[in-house]
ROMI-251570 format. One record per atom (N, C-alpha, C): atom name; x, y, z. Coordinates in Angstrom, 2 decimals. Layout:
<atoms>
{CA; {X; Y; Z}}
...
</atoms>
This chain:
<atoms>
{N; {-19.87; -119.55; 10.27}}
{CA; {-20.70; -120.63; 10.79}}
{C; {-20.84; -121.67; 9.65}}
{N; {-20.65; -122.85; 9.92}}
{CA; {-20.75; -123.93; 8.92}}
{C; {-22.17; -124.49; 8.93}}
{N; {-22.82; -124.54; 7.79}}
{CA; {-24.15; -125.12; 7.68}}
{C; {-24.08; -126.51; 7.00}}
{N; {-23.45; -126.37; 5.91}}
{CA; {-23.25; -127.65; 5.21}}
{C; {-21.77; -127.94; 5.15}}
{N; {-21.50; -129.23; 5.23}}
{CA; {-20.08; -129.57; 5.10}}
{C; {-19.59; -129.18; 3.72}}
{N; {-18.49; -128.59; 3.70}}
{CA; {-17.85; -128.19; 2.42}}
{C; {-18.25; -126.83; 1.94}}
{N; {-19.21; -126.08; 2.57}}
{CA; {-19.62; -124.73; 2.16}}
{C; {-19.36; -123.75; 3.30}}
{N; {-18.84; -122.70; 2.99}}
{CA; {-18.60; -121.65; 3.98}}
{C; {-19.21; -120.37; 3.46}}
{N; {-20.11; -119.76; 4.24}}
{CA; {-20.74; -118.50; 3.90}}
{C; {-20.09; -117.41; 4.75}}
{N; {-19.78; -116.38; 4.12}}
{CA; {-19.16; -115.26; 4.85}}
{C; {-20.06; -114.06; 4.74}}
{N; {-20.34; -113.31; 5.86}}
{CA; {-21.20; -112.12; 5.90}}
{C; {-20.34; -110.91; 6.29}}
{N; {-20.32; -110.01; 5.38}}
{CA; {-19.56; -108.76; 5.67}}
{C; {-20.52; -107.72; 6.25}}
{N; {-20.15; -107.09; 7.31}}
{CA; {-21.03; -106.15; 8.00}}
{C; {-20.51; -104.68; 7.84}}
{N; {-21.35; -103.90; 7.38}}
{CA; {-21.33; -102.43; 7.67}}
{C; {-20.39; -101.51; 6.90}}
{N; {-19.22; -101.71; 6.42}}
{CA; {-18.23; -100.71; 5.94}}
{C; {-18.30; -100.57; 4.44}}
{N; {-18.66; -99.37; 3.95}}
{CA; {-18.75; -99.21; 2.48}}
{C; {-17.42; -99.32; 1.80}}
{N; {-17.53; -99.46; 0.54}}
{CA; {-16.31; -99.61; -0.26}}
{C; {-15.64; -98.26; -0.47}}
{N; {-14.40; -98.24; -0.24}}
{CA; {-13.63; -96.94; -0.35}}
{C; {-13.48; -96.52; -1.79}}
{N; {-13.63; -95.19; -2.00}}
{CA; {-13.41; -94.63; -3.35}}
{C; {-11.93; -94.53; -3.63}}
{N; {-11.59; -94.53; -4.86}}
{CA; {-10.16; -94.39; -5.20}}
{C; {-9.61; -93.09; -4.64}}
{N; {-8.29; -93.09; -4.38}}
{CA; {-7.64; -91.91; -3.76}}
{C; {-7.79; -90.67; -4.62}}
{N; {-7.67; -90.71; -5.93}}
{CA; {-7.75; -89.52; -6.78}}
{C; {-9.12; -88.90; -6.71}}
{N; {-10.16; -89.78; -6.55}}
{CA; {-11.52; -89.25; -6.46}}
{C; {-11.72; -88.51; -5.16}}
{N; {-11.12; -89.02; -4.10}}
{CA; {-11.24; -88.35; -2.82}}
{C; {-10.61; -86.94; -2.88}}
{N; {-9.49; -86.86; -3.46}}
{CA; {-8.81; -85.55; -3.58}}
{C; {-9.65; -84.58; -4.39}}
{N; {-10.19; -85.01; -5.49}}
{CA; {-11.02; -84.12; -6.35}}
{C; {-12.24; -83.63; -5.60}}
{N; {-12.94; -84.54; -4.89}}
{CA; {-14.13; -84.18; -4.15}}
{C; {-13.80; -83.17; -3.06}}
{N; {-12.67; -83.34; -2.37}}
{CA; {-12.28; -82.41; -1.30}}
{C; {-12.01; -81.02; -1.85}}
{N; {-11.35; -80.93; -3.01}}
{CA; {-11.05; -79.63; -3.62}}
{C; {-12.32; -78.93; -4.06}}
{N; {-13.26; -79.69; -4.65}}
{CA; {-14.52; -79.09; -5.10}}
{C; {-15.31; -78.56; -3.92}}
{N; {-15.31; -79.30; -2.81}}
{CA; {-16.04; -78.85; -1.61}}
{C; {-15.44; -77.58; -1.04}}
{N; {-14.11; -77.55; -0.99}}
{CA; {-13.44; -76.35; -0.46}}
{C; {-13.74; -75.14; -1.31}}
{N; {-13.73; -75.29; -2.62}}
{CA; {-14.03; -74.17; -3.52}}
{C; {-15.46; -73.69; -3.32}}
{N; {-16.39; -74.62; -3.18}}
{CA; {-17.79; -74.25; -2.98}}
{C; {-17.97; -73.49; -1.69}}
{N; {-17.30; -73.95; -0.62}}
{CA; {-17.40; -73.27; 0.67}}
{C; {-16.83; -71.87; 0.59}}
{N; {-15.70; -71.67; -0.10}}
{CA; {-15.06; -70.36; -0.23}}
{C; {-15.96; -69.37; -0.94}}
{N; {-16.60; -69.75; -2.01}}
{CA; {-17.48; -68.85; -2.76}}
{C; {-18.66; -68.44; -1.90}}
{N; {-19.16; -69.34; -1.13}}
{CA; {-20.34; -69.04; -0.32}}
{C; {-19.99; -68.19; 0.89}}
{N; {-18.79; -68.36; 1.46}}
{CA; {-18.45; -67.72; 2.73}}
{C; {-17.88; -66.32; 2.58}}
{N; {-17.24; -65.96; 1.49}}
{CA; {-16.55; -64.67; 1.33}}
{C; {-17.32; -63.82; 0.34}}
{N; {-17.96; -62.70; 0.79}}
{CA; {-18.71; -61.85; -0.16}}
{C; {-17.78; -61.11; -1.10}}
{N; {-18.30; -60.77; -2.24}}
{CA; {-17.49; -60.02; -3.22}}
{C; {-17.20; -58.62; -2.68}}
{N; {-15.96; -58.07; -2.90}}
{CA; {-15.56; -56.71; -2.46}}
{C; {-16.00; -55.71; -3.52}}
{N; {-16.74; -54.65; -3.12}}
{CA; {-17.14; -53.65; -4.13}}
{C; {-15.93; -53.05; -4.81}}
{N; {-16.11; -52.70; -6.08}}
{CA; {-14.96; -52.17; -6.84}}
{C; {-14.44; -50.87; -6.25}}
{N; {-15.33; -50.01; -5.74}}
{CA; {-14.90; -48.71; -5.23}}
{C; {-14.08; -48.84; -3.97}}
{N; {-14.29; -49.94; -3.22}}
{CA; {-13.57; -50.11; -1.98}}
{C; {-12.12; -50.51; -2.20}}
{N; {-11.79; -50.89; -3.40}}
{CA; {-10.42; -51.32; -3.66}}
{C; {-9.47; -50.15; -3.84}}
{N; {-9.99; -48.89; -4.11}}
{CA; {-9.15; -47.70; -4.26}}
{C; {-9.29; -46.77; -3.07}}
{N; {-8.70; -45.52; -3.16}}
{CA; {-8.83; -44.54; -2.08}}
{C; {-10.24; -43.96; -2.07}}
{N; {-10.80; -43.67; -0.89}}
{CA; {-12.16; -43.07; -0.84}}
{C; {-12.11; -41.63; -1.34}}
{N; {-13.25; -41.08; -1.78}}
{CA; {-13.32; -39.69; -2.23}}
{C; {-13.03; -38.76; -1.06}}
{N; {-12.14; -37.69; -1.23}}
{CA; {-11.80; -36.79; -0.11}}
{C; {-12.96; -35.86; 0.22}}
{N; {-12.99; -35.38; 1.47}}
{CA; {-13.94; -34.36; 1.91}}
{C; {-13.14; -33.11; 2.22}}
{N; {-13.27; -32.07; 1.39}}
{CA; {-12.43; -30.88; 1.50}}
{C; {-13.07; -29.78; 2.33}}
{N; {-12.27; -29.07; 3.11}}
{CA; {-12.71; -27.91; 3.89}}
{C; {-11.88; -26.71; 3.48}}
{N; {-12.52; -25.65; 2.98}}
{CA; {-11.81; -24.42; 2.59}}
{C; {-11.63; -23.53; 3.81}}
{N; {-10.40; -23.07; 4.05}}
{CA; {-10.08; -22.25; 5.22}}
{C; {-9.35; -21.00; 4.76}}
{N; {-9.73; -19.82; 5.29}}
{CA; {-9.08; -18.57; 4.91}}
{C; {-8.78; -17.75; 6.16}}
{N; {-7.88; -16.76; 6.01}}
{CA; {-7.55; -15.85; 7.11}}
{C; {-7.42; -14.44; 6.54}}
{N; {-7.91; -13.46; 7.27}}
{CA; {-7.81; -12.07; 6.86}}
{C; {-6.53; -11.46; 7.45}}
{N; {-5.76; -10.78; 6.60}}
{CA; {-4.45; -10.25; 7.00}}
{C; {-4.50; -8.73; 7.06}}
{N; {-3.90; -8.17; 8.09}}
{CA; {-3.81; -6.71; 8.21}}
{C; {-3.06; -6.16; 7.01}}
{N; {-3.61; -5.15; 6.30}}
{CA; {-2.91; -4.62; 5.12}}
{C; {-1.58; -3.98; 5.52}}
{N; {-0.57; -4.11; 4.67}}
{CA; {0.73; -3.51; 4.99}}
{C; {0.63; -1.99; 5.00}}
{N; {1.41; -1.33; 5.86}}
{CA; {1.39; 0.13; 5.87}}
{C; {1.92; 0.70; 4.55}}
{N; {1.35; 1.81; 4.15}}
{CA; {1.72; 2.44; 2.88}}
{C; {2.17; 3.87; 3.15}}
{N; {3.31; 4.25; 2.59}}
{CA; {3.77; 5.63; 2.76}}
{C; {2.88; 6.56; 1.95}}
{N; {2.39; 7.60; 2.60}}
{CA; {1.50; 8.55; 1.95}}
{C; {1.49; 9.83; 2.76}}
{N; {0.97; 10.88; 2.15}}
{CA; {0.82; 12.15; 2.84}}
{C; {-0.45; 12.81; 2.32}}
{N; {-1.19; 13.48; 3.21}}
{CA; {-2.41; 14.15; 2.81}}
{C; {-2.38; 15.60; 3.25}}
{N; {-3.19; 16.43; 2.57}}
{CA; {-3.29; 17.85; 2.87}}
{C; {-4.72; 18.18; 3.26}}
{N; {-4.88; 19.14; 4.14}}
{CA; {-6.20; 19.53; 4.59}}
{C; {-6.97; 20.31; 3.53}}
{N; {-6.28; 20.90; 2.57}}
{CA; {-6.92; 21.63; 1.46}}
{C; {-6.26; 21.23; 0.15}}
{N; {-7.02; 21.37; -0.93}}
{CA; {-6.48; 21.03; -2.24}}
{C; {-5.98; 22.23; -3.02}}
{N; {-6.37; 23.43; -2.60}}
{CA; {-5.94; 24.64; -3.30}}
{C; {-6.06; 25.84; -2.36}}
{N; {-5.34; 26.88; -2.66}}
{CA; {-5.42; 28.13; -1.91}}
{C; {-4.95; 29.25; -2.82}}
{N; {-4.94; 30.45; -2.32}}
{CA; {-4.49; 31.58; -3.14}}
{C; {-3.74; 32.57; -2.26}}
{N; {-2.87; 33.34; -2.88}}
{CA; {-2.14; 34.38; -2.16}}
{C; {-2.99; 35.65; -2.11}}
{N; {-3.19; 36.12; -0.91}}
{CA; {-3.87; 37.41; -0.70}}
{C; {-3.11; 38.14; 0.42}}
{N; {-3.76; 39.11; 1.03}}
{CA; {-3.12; 39.86; 2.12}}
{C; {-1.75; 40.39; 1.68}}
{N; {-1.71; 41.04; 0.54}}
{CA; {-0.45; 41.49; -0.05}}
{C; {-0.06; 42.89; 0.46}}
{N; {1.22; 43.17; 0.39}}
{CA; {1.72; 44.46; 0.84}}
{C; {3.00; 44.82; 0.06}}
{N; {3.45; 46.07; 0.21}}
{CA; {4.65; 46.65; -0.41}}
{C; {4.41; 47.02; -1.89}}
{N; {5.16; 47.97; -2.34}}
{CA; {5.08; 48.43; -3.72}}
{C; {3.67; 48.86; -4.08}}
{N; {3.23; 48.42; -5.26}}
{CA; {1.89; 48.78; -5.75}}
{C; {0.83; 47.76; -5.34}}
{N; {1.14; 46.90; -4.37}}
{CA; {0.21; 45.84; -3.98}}
{C; {-1.08; 46.40; -3.39}}
{N; {-2.16; 45.62; -3.55}}
{CA; {-3.41; 45.87; -2.84}}
{C; {-3.62; 44.71; -1.87}}
{N; {-4.71; 44.73; -1.13}}
{CA; {-4.94; 43.67; -0.15}}
{C; {-5.16; 42.30; -0.81}}
{N; {-5.53; 42.30; -2.09}}
{CA; {-5.82; 41.04; -2.78}}
{C; {-4.93; 40.79; -4.00}}
{N; {-4.04; 41.74; -4.34}}
{CA; {-3.22; 41.58; -5.55}}
{C; {-1.76; 41.95; -5.25}}
{N; {-0.87; 41.15; -5.84}}
{CA; {0.57; 41.39; -5.69}}
{C; {0.99; 42.56; -6.58}}
{N; {1.78; 43.47; -6.03}}
{CA; {2.29; 44.60; -6.82}}
{C; {3.80; 44.55; -6.96}}
{N; {4.34; 45.57; -7.62}}
{CA; {5.78; 45.67; -7.90}}
{C; {6.30; 47.00; -7.35}}
{N; {7.57; 47.05; -7.01}}
{CA; {8.53; 45.93; -6.98}}
{C; {8.43; 45.16; -5.67}}
{N; {8.65; 43.89; -5.80}}
{CA; {8.83; 42.98; -4.65}}
{C; {7.71; 43.05; -3.61}}
{N; {6.45; 42.99; -4.13}}
{CA; {5.34; 42.85; -3.20}}
{C; {5.41; 41.50; -2.49}}
{N; {4.79; 41.41; -1.33}}
{CA; {4.79; 40.17; -0.54}}
{C; {3.37; 39.81; -0.17}}
{N; {3.06; 38.51; -0.13}}
{CA; {1.71; 38.04; 0.17}}
{C; {1.76; 36.83; 1.10}}
{N; {0.66; 36.58; 1.77}}
{CA; {0.46; 35.36; 2.54}}
{C; {-0.67; 34.55; 1.91}}
{N; {-0.60; 33.23; 2.04}}
{CA; {-1.69; 32.39; 1.54}}
{C; {-2.92; 32.60; 2.39}}
{N; {-4.07; 32.70; 1.75}}
{CA; {-5.31; 33.00; 2.46}}
{C; {-5.81; 31.81; 3.25}}
{N; {-6.63; 32.09; 4.23}}
{CA; {-7.33; 31.03; 4.95}}
{C; {-6.50; 30.41; 6.07}}
{N; {-6.96; 29.24; 6.51}}
{CA; {-6.35; 28.51; 7.62}}
{C; {-5.03; 27.89; 7.18}}
{N; {-4.24; 27.41; 8.14}}
{CA; {-2.99; 26.74; 7.76}}
{C; {-3.25; 25.49; 6.93}}
{N; {-2.26; 25.11; 6.15}}
{CA; {-2.30; 23.85; 5.42}}
{C; {-1.82; 22.78; 6.39}}
{N; {-2.69; 21.86; 6.75}}
{CA; {-2.29; 20.77; 7.65}}
{C; {-1.77; 19.61; 6.82}}
{N; {-0.51; 19.28; 7.04}}
{CA; {0.15; 18.19; 6.31}}
{C; {0.21; 16.99; 7.25}}
{N; {-0.36; 15.86; 6.82}}
{CA; {-0.47; 14.68; 7.69}}
{C; {0.22; 13.48; 7.06}}
{N; {1.12; 12.88; 7.82}}
{CA; {1.77; 11.66; 7.35}}
{C; {0.76; 10.51; 7.37}}
{N; {0.97; 9.50; 6.51}}
{CA; {0.06; 8.37; 6.39}}
{C; {0.25; 7.33; 7.48}}
{N; {0.06; 6.06; 7.13}}
{CA; {0.05; 4.97; 8.11}}
{C; {1.40; 4.32; 8.32}}
{N; {2.43; 4.80; 7.64}}
{CA; {3.76; 4.22; 7.77}}
{C; {4.77; 5.30; 8.12}}
{N; {5.81; 4.97; 8.89}}
{CA; {6.88; 5.94; 9.11}}
{C; {7.45; 6.38; 7.77}}
{N; {7.74; 7.67; 7.63}}
{CA; {8.18; 8.19; 6.33}}
{C; {8.98; 9.47; 6.53}}
{N; {9.75; 9.79; 5.50}}
{CA; {10.40; 11.10; 5.42}}
{C; {9.56; 11.98; 4.50}}
{N; {9.17; 13.15; 4.99}}
{CA; {8.32; 14.06; 4.22}}
{C; {9.19; 15.11; 3.55}}
{N; {9.10; 15.17; 2.24}}
{CA; {9.83; 16.19; 1.48}}
{C; {8.84; 17.14; 0.82}}
{N; {9.33; 18.33; 0.45}}
{CA; {8.45; 19.33; -0.16}}
{C; {9.23; 20.09; -1.21}}
{N; {8.53; 20.48; -2.26}}
{CA; {9.15; 21.32; -3.29}}
{C; {8.11; 22.25; -3.89}}
{N; {8.57; 23.36; -4.43}}
{CA; {7.71; 24.30; -5.13}}
{C; {7.89; 24.16; -6.63}}
{N; {7.51; 25.20; -7.37}}
{CA; {7.62; 25.21; -8.82}}
{C; {7.56; 26.66; -9.30}}
{N; {7.90; 26.88; -10.55}}
{CA; {7.81; 28.23; -11.12}}
{C; {6.36; 28.72; -11.11}}
{N; {6.20; 30.04; -11.07}}
{CA; {4.89; 30.65; -11.28}}
{C; {4.62; 30.73; -12.78}}
{N; {3.49; 30.19; -13.22}}
{CA; {3.16; 30.14; -14.65}}
{C; {2.03; 31.13; -14.92}}
{N; {2.21; 32.08; -15.85}}
{CA; {1.16; 33.05; -16.15}}
{C; {-0.02; 32.41; -16.88}}
{N; {-1.17; 33.07; -16.82}}
{CA; {-2.38; 32.54; -17.44}}
{C; {-2.22; 32.30; -18.93}}
{N; {-1.40; 33.12; -19.60}}
{CA; {-1.20; 32.94; -21.04}}
{C; {-0.03; 32.00; -21.35}}
{N; {0.51; 31.34; -20.30}}
{CA; {1.62; 30.40; -20.45}}
{C; {2.86; 31.06; -21.06}}
{N; {3.03; 32.33; -20.77}}
{CA; {4.20; 33.06; -21.27}}
{C; {5.41; 32.87; -20.37}}
{N; {6.16; 33.95; -20.15}}
{CA; {7.39; 33.86; -19.36}}
{C; {7.07; 33.55; -17.89}}
{N; {7.69; 32.49; -17.38}}
{CA; {7.48; 32.10; -15.99}}
{C; {8.22; 33.04; -15.04}}
{N; {7.76; 33.05; -13.79}}
{CA; {8.57; 33.61; -12.72}}
{C; {9.35; 32.44; -12.13}}
{N; {10.65; 32.50; -12.21}}
{CA; {11.50; 31.41; -11.73}}
{C; {11.51; 31.40; -10.21}}
{N; {11.42; 30.20; -9.64}}
{CA; {11.49; 30.05; -8.18}}
{C; {12.96; 30.05; -7.79}}
{N; {13.36; 31.09; -7.06}}
{CA; {14.78; 31.24; -6.73}}
{C; {15.10; 30.87; -5.30}}
{N; {16.37; 30.93; -4.98}}
{CA; {16.84; 30.61; -3.63}}
{C; {17.25; 29.17; -3.49}}
{N; {18.04; 28.90; -2.46}}
{CA; {18.48; 27.53; -2.15}}
{C; {17.44; 26.87; -1.27}}
{N; {16.85; 25.74; -1.71}}
{CA; {15.78; 25.12; -0.92}}
{C; {16.30; 24.59; 0.42}}
{N; {15.45; 24.73; 1.44}}
{CA; {15.80; 24.26; 2.77}}
{C; {15.60; 25.37; 3.78}}
{N; {15.98; 25.11; 5.05}}
{CA; {15.83; 26.13; 6.09}}
{C; {16.55; 27.43; 5.71}}
{N; {15.89; 28.55; 5.88}}
{CA; {16.48; 29.83; 5.49}}
{C; {17.65; 30.19; 6.40}}
{N; {18.80; 30.51; 5.83}}
{CA; {19.93; 30.90; 6.67}}
{C; {19.74; 32.26; 7.35}}
{N; {18.81; 33.05; 6.84}}
{CA; {18.57; 34.38; 7.42}}
{C; {17.26; 34.45; 8.20}}
{N; {16.52; 33.35; 8.24}}
{CA; {15.26; 33.34; 8.97}}
{C; {14.10; 33.94; 8.20}}
{N; {14.29; 34.24; 6.92}}
{CA; {13.22; 34.81; 6.09}}
{C; {13.55; 34.48; 4.64}}
{N; {12.92; 35.17; 3.69}}
{CA; {13.34; 35.01; 2.29}}
{C; {14.77; 35.53; 2.18}}
{N; {15.73; 34.69; 1.79}}
{CA; {17.14; 35.07; 1.91}}
{C; {17.67; 35.94; 0.78}}
{N; {16.83; 36.37; -0.16}}
{CA; {17.30; 37.22; -1.25}}
{C; {16.16; 38.12; -1.72}}
{N; {16.50; 39.13; -2.43}}
{CA; {15.50; 40.02; -3.03}}
{C; {15.31; 39.60; -4.48}}
{N; {14.13; 39.10; -4.86}}
{CA; {13.94; 38.60; -6.22}}
{C; {14.12; 39.69; -7.27}}
{N; {14.71; 39.28; -8.41}}
{CA; {14.87; 40.18; -9.55}}
{C; {13.69; 40.06; -10.50}}
{N; {13.86; 40.51; -11.73}}
{CA; {12.81; 40.44; -12.74}}
{C; {12.46; 38.97; -13.02}}
{N; {11.18; 38.68; -13.13}}
{CA; {10.67; 37.34; -13.43}}
{C; {11.25; 36.29; -12.46}}
{N; {11.30; 36.63; -11.22}}
{CA; {11.83; 35.74; -10.20}}
{C; {11.02; 35.95; -8.91}}
{N; {10.85; 34.93; -8.14}}
{CA; {10.13; 35.09; -6.88}}
{C; {10.68; 34.14; -5.82}}
{N; {10.33; 34.43; -4.56}}
{CA; {10.73; 33.62; -3.41}}
{C; {9.47; 33.09; -2.74}}
{N; {9.49; 31.81; -2.34}}
{CA; {8.34; 31.20; -1.67}}
{C; {8.82; 30.42; -0.46}}
{N; {8.10; 30.54; 0.65}}
{CA; {8.54; 29.92; 1.91}}
{C; {7.38; 29.25; 2.64}}
{N; {7.75; 28.33; 3.52}}
{CA; {6.82; 27.71; 4.47}}
{C; {7.27; 28.06; 5.87}}
{N; {6.32; 28.25; 6.79}}
{CA; {6.65; 28.61; 8.16}}
{C; {5.61; 28.01; 9.10}}
{N; {5.94; 27.88; 10.40}}
{CA; {4.98; 27.32; 11.35}}
{C; {3.84; 28.28; 11.73}}
{N; {3.96; 29.56; 11.35}}
{CA; {2.91; 30.53; 11.66}}
{C; {2.70; 31.46; 10.48}}
{N; {1.59; 32.20; 10.45}}
{CA; {1.34; 33.13; 9.35}}
{C; {2.24; 34.36; 9.48}}
{N; {2.61; 34.91; 8.32}}
{CA; {3.42; 36.13; 8.36}}
{C; {4.12; 36.36; 7.03}}
{N; {4.54; 37.60; 6.79}}
{CA; {5.31; 37.94; 5.59}}
{C; {6.75; 37.47; 5.76}}
{N; {7.35; 37.04; 4.64}}
{CA; {8.72; 36.50; 4.73}}
{C; {9.78; 37.51; 4.29}}
{N; {9.41; 38.79; 4.17}}
{CA; {10.39; 39.82; 3.80}}
{C; {9.86; 41.20; 4.22}}
{N; {10.74; 42.20; 4.16}}
{CA; {10.33; 43.59; 4.39}}
{C; {10.05; 43.93; 5.84}}
{N; {9.64; 45.17; 6.06}}
{CA; {9.43; 45.66; 7.42}}
{C; {8.31; 44.96; 8.18}}
{N; {7.38; 44.33; 7.49}}
{CA; {6.28; 43.63; 8.18}}
{C; {6.56; 42.13; 8.37}}
{N; {7.77; 41.73; 8.10}}
{CA; {8.14; 40.32; 8.24}}
{C; {7.94; 39.85; 9.67}}
{N; {7.41; 38.61; 9.80}}
{CA; {7.27; 37.98; 11.11}}
{C; {8.54; 37.21; 11.40}}
{N; {9.11; 37.44; 12.58}}
{CA; {10.35; 36.75; 12.95}}
{C; {10.04; 35.32; 13.39}}
{N; {10.34; 34.37; 12.52}}
{CA; {10.15; 32.94; 12.78}}
{C; {10.99; 32.17; 11.77}}
{N; {11.22; 30.89; 11.99}}
{CA; {12.00; 30.12; 11.01}}
{C; {11.21; 29.89; 9.73}}
{N; {11.83; 30.16; 8.59}}
{CA; {11.20; 29.93; 7.29}}
{C; {11.95; 28.82; 6.55}}
{N; {11.18; 28.03; 5.80}}
{CA; {11.76; 27.01; 4.93}}
{C; {11.60; 27.46; 3.49}}
{N; {12.72; 27.68; 2.81}}
{CA; {12.69; 28.18; 1.43}}
{C; {12.37; 27.03; 0.48}}
{N; {11.40; 27.24; -0.40}}
{CA; {11.04; 26.22; -1.39}}
{C; {11.84; 26.40; -2.67}}
{N; {12.15; 25.28; -3.30}}
{CA; {12.82; 25.28; -4.60}}
{C; {12.18; 24.25; -5.50}}
{N; {12.64; 24.16; -6.73}}
{CA; {12.12; 23.14; -7.65}}
{C; {12.59; 21.74; -7.28}}
{N; {13.64; 21.65; -6.45}}
{CA; {14.15; 20.36; -5.99}}
{C; {13.55; 20.04; -4.62}}
{N; {13.07; 18.82; -4.44}}
{CA; {12.46; 18.42; -3.17}}
{C; {13.52; 18.28; -2.09}}
{N; {13.24; 18.83; -0.91}}
{CA; {14.09; 18.66; 0.26}}
{C; {13.20; 18.30; 1.45}}
{N; {13.81; 17.77; 2.49}}
{CA; {13.03; 17.37; 3.66}}
{C; {12.32; 18.57; 4.26}}
{N; {11.06; 18.36; 4.63}}
{CA; {10.28; 19.42; 5.25}}
{C; {10.71; 19.54; 6.71}}
{N; {11.42; 20.62; 7.08}}
{CA; {11.94; 20.72; 8.45}}
{C; {10.88; 21.05; 9.49}}
{N; {9.67; 21.37; 9.05}}
{CA; {8.61; 21.63; 10.02}}
{C; {8.16; 20.34; 10.71}}
{N; {8.47; 19.17; 10.13}}
{CA; {8.32; 17.90; 10.84}}
{C; {9.55; 17.74; 11.71}}
{N; {9.34; 17.38; 12.97}}
{CA; {10.42; 17.45; 13.96}}
{C; {11.51; 16.41; 13.78}}
{N; {11.21; 15.31; 13.09}}
{CA; {12.22; 14.25; 12.93}}
{C; {12.34; 13.86; 11.46}}
{N; {13.49; 13.31; 11.14}}
{CA; {13.72; 12.87; 9.75}}
{C; {12.72; 11.78; 9.38}}
{N; {12.53; 10.82; 10.29}}
{CA; {11.52; 9.77; 10.08}}
{C; {10.27; 10.18; 10.84}}
{N; {9.23; 10.55; 10.11}}
{CA; {7.99; 11.03; 10.71}}
{C; {7.11; 9.86; 11.14}}
{N; {6.63; 9.85; 12.39}}
{CA; {5.75; 8.75; 12.83}}
{C; {4.43; 8.73; 12.06}}
{N; {3.79; 7.57; 11.96}}
{CA; {2.48; 7.49; 11.29}}
{C; {1.47; 8.43; 11.94}}
{N; {0.73; 9.14; 11.10}}
{CA; {-0.35; 9.98; 11.57}}
{C; {0.04; 11.35; 12.09}}
{N; {1.34; 11.66; 12.11}}
{CA; {1.73; 12.99; 12.62}}
{C; {1.26; 14.08; 11.65}}
{N; {0.69; 15.15; 12.21}}
{CA; {0.17; 16.26; 11.42}}
{C; {0.86; 17.56; 11.83}}
{N; {1.19; 18.39; 10.84}}
{CA; {1.89; 19.66; 11.09}}
{C; {1.16; 20.77; 10.33}}
{N; {0.82; 21.89; 11.00}}
{CA; {0.25; 23.04; 10.29}}
{C; {1.36; 23.88; 9.66}}
{N; {1.17; 24.29; 8.42}}
{CA; {2.19; 25.06; 7.70}}
{C; {1.53; 26.24; 6.99}}
{N; {2.30; 27.35; 6.91}}
{CA; {1.78; 28.57; 6.31}}
{C; {2.69; 28.99; 5.15}}
{N; {2.07; 29.30; 4.01}}
{CA; {2.81; 29.74; 2.81}}
{C; {2.91; 31.27; 2.76}}
{N; {4.06; 31.73; 2.29}}
{CA; {4.25; 33.16; 2.04}}
{C; {5.14; 33.32; 0.81}}
{N; {5.10; 34.48; 0.17}}
{CA; {5.93; 34.72; -1.01}}
{C; {6.33; 36.18; -1.09}}
{N; {7.46; 36.40; -1.78}}
{CA; {7.89; 37.75; -2.16}}
{C; {8.05; 37.74; -3.67}}
{N; {7.38; 38.66; -4.36}}
{CA; {7.33; 38.65; -5.81}}
{C; {8.50; 39.33; -6.47}}
{N; {8.50; 39.34; -7.80}}
{CA; {9.63; 39.88; -8.58}}
{C; {9.69; 41.42; -8.54}}
{N; {10.86; 41.90; -8.92}}
{CA; {10.99; 43.36; -9.05}}
{C; {10.15; 43.86; -10.21}}
{N; {9.98; 43.03; -11.25}}
{CA; {9.12; 43.36; -12.39}}
{C; {8.77; 42.07; -13.12}}
{N; {7.73; 42.13; -13.96}}
{CA; {7.28; 40.96; -14.69}}
{C; {7.24; 41.24; -16.18}}
{N; {7.85; 40.34; -16.96}}
{CA; {7.82; 40.46; -18.41}}
{C; {6.42; 40.17; -18.95}}
{N; {5.77; 39.16; -18.39}}
{CA; {4.44; 38.77; -18.86}}
{C; {3.37; 39.66; -18.23}}
{N; {2.41; 40.15; -19.02}}
{CA; {1.41; 41.07; -18.51}}
{C; {0.19; 40.41; -17.87}}
{N; {0.17; 39.06; -17.80}}
{CA; {-1.00; 38.37; -17.24}}
{C; {-1.30; 38.85; -15.82}}
{N; {-2.59; 38.86; -15.47}}
{CA; {-2.95; 39.29; -14.12}}
{C; {-3.17; 38.11; -13.17}}
{N; {-2.90; 36.88; -13.64}}
{CA; {-2.97; 35.70; -12.77}}
{C; {-1.78; 34.79; -13.06}}
{N; {-1.09; 34.37; -12.00}}
{CA; {0.01; 33.40; -12.07}}
{C; {-0.31; 32.26; -11.13}}
{N; {0.09; 31.05; -11.53}}
{CA; {-0.25; 29.85; -10.75}}
{C; {0.98; 28.99; -10.53}}
{N; {1.08; 28.39; -9.36}}
{CA; {2.16; 27.45; -9.07}}
{C; {1.62; 26.27; -8.28}}
{N; {2.46; 25.31; -8.00}}
{CA; {2.07; 24.15; -7.17}}
{C; {3.14; 23.94; -6.10}}
{N; {2.70; 23.42; -4.97}}
{CA; {3.61; 22.98; -3.91}}
{C; {3.30; 21.50; -3.67}}
{N; {4.35; 20.67; -3.64}}
{CA; {4.17; 19.22; -3.59}}
{C; {4.87; 18.64; -2.39}}
{N; {4.12; 17.90; -1.57}}
{CA; {4.68; 17.13; -0.45}}
{C; {4.73; 15.65; -0.86}}
{N; {5.80; 14.98; -0.49}}
{CA; {5.97; 13.57; -0.84}}
{C; {6.42; 12.79; 0.39}}
{N; {5.86; 11.60; 0.60}}
{CA; {6.29; 10.70; 1.67}}
{C; {7.10; 9.56; 1.07}}
{N; {8.24; 9.27; 1.63}}
{CA; {9.09; 8.20; 1.10}}
{C; {9.79; 7.48; 2.24}}
</atoms>
């Protein structure tokens, strides 16, 4: 609008002066950084790794493995009920007295595993540990059904049978006898080579003594051993 000739007034309305471009860029970056710090919370240090594990202990009970074993119904016995020669009812005499083991049968029981049961005897040892009575005969089932030989001096015969009875002489009981030796052999009174777990067999011991004894002791001792394998 002209007021005076020769003068022109100009009125600028409304628009602020623009900031330089570099200042605008700096301000925008500062604002973005401020917004980022405010908007994103800090991550805890522990969350940056694996969390602590929660462990559970677990167990199981296992049936124990079967073990080969054999047990006896008695731990000891003695020979009594003797006959022949100079024997008495409780003492072995000469020559070649015969005796039966006293009491009930020896029950031999297989353990919890199938097994082969073997048995062996041993020499008779006198109380003074002098001259032994040697255990004679071939171990195993008797080929004659009784003590298969007549023992000589310092020698004896020992047998196992399914029933009580003498294993020699006129009072011998007719039944199968198993001759014992110092070497272990399979016990034939068990019906099979591999005996089932828990099978039990009653067995009776008998003996025929020597024709004479070098050692004067009045007590002789031996052992009979059953083994499961």
